[in-house]
C-alpha positions in Angstrom: 22.6 -33.8 39.3 22.1 -32.2 35.8 25.4 -33.7 34.6 24.3 -37.2 35.7 21.0 -36.8 33.8 22.8 -35.6 30.7 25.2 -38.5 30.8 22.4 -41.0 30.9 20.4 -39.3 28.2 23.4 -39.4 25.9 23.5 -43.2 26.2 19.9 -43.8 25.0 19.5 -44.4 21.3 16.4 -42.3 21.4 18.4 -39.2 22.1 21.4 -39.8 19.7 20.3 -37.1 17.3 19.5 -34.5 20.0 21.7 -31.4 20.1 23.3 -30.5 23.5 20.7 -27.8 24.1 17.9 -30.3 23.5 19.6 -32.8 25.8 19.9 -30.2 28.5 16.2 -29.2 28.1 15.2 -32.9 28.5 17.5 -33.3 31.5 15.8 -30.3 33.3 12.4 -32.0 33.1 13.3 -35.5 33.9 13.5 -37.2 37.3 15.9 -40.0 38.3 14.3 -42.6 40.6 15.5 -45.8 42.2 13.0 -48.6 42.6 13.2 -51.8 44.6 12.5 -55.2 43.2 8.7 -55.7 42.7 7.9 -52.0 42.9 5.1 -51.1 40.5 5.8 -48.2 38.1 2.1 -47.9 37.0 -1.1 -49.9 36.9 -3.6 -50.6 34.2 -6.1 -47.8 33.9 -4.0 -45.1 35.4 -3.6 -41.9 33.4 -0.4 -41.9 31.4 1.7 -38.9 32.6 5.3 -40.1 32.0 7.5 -42.1 29.7 10.2 -44.2 31.4 13.8 -44.8 30.5 15.4 -47.8 32.0 18.9 -47.0 33.3 19.7 -50.4 34.9 18.0 -53.6 36.0 15.0 -55.1 34.4 11.3 -54.2 34.1 8.6 -56.8 33.5 5.6 -55.7 31.6 2.6 -57.9 32.3 -1.1 -58.2 32.2 -3.5 -60.3 34.3 -5.1 -63.1 32.4 -8.7 -64.2 32.8 -7.9 -66.4 35.7 -5.9 -63.7 37.5 -2.5 -65.1 36.5 0.3 -62.8 35.3 1.0 -63.0 31.6 4.4 -61.6 30.8 4.3 -59.4 27.7 7.9 -58.1 27.8 11.0 -58.0 29.9 12.9 -54.7 29.3 16.6 -54.2 29.7 18.7 -51.1 30.3 18.4 -48.6 27.5 14.8 -49.3 26.7 11.8 -47.0 27.0 8.3 -47.8 28.1 5.0 -46.0 28.8 5.5 -43.7 25.9 2.6 -45.0 23.7 -0.1 -44.1 26.2 1.6 -40.8 27.0 1.7 -39.8 23.3 -2.0 -40.6 22.9 -3.0 -38.9 26.1 -4.6 -42.1 27.3 -4.4 -44.6 30.2 -2.0 -47.4 30.7 -3.3 -50.7 29.2 -0.5 -52.9 30.4 1.1 -53.0 33.9 
């Protein structure tokens, strides 16, 4: 599994300047997960404990409007990262 993680990390722009040793260290602490359509990754107000790298598929970032409707803030594609801002600040997620 380590090789698979390393292979994916090498394809993200965020890690292009990492040395092999740094990539291996990152691969050791990361988890690969498969989610189904409509699975929620996190909810507003949850403590931020992870950053997420999108390998394939799409992720919709949205917030509920005043009337309870979903307001789409972004649709992420493979190679993008999300959840990192709240993680860096040690805060909670403000967008779902």
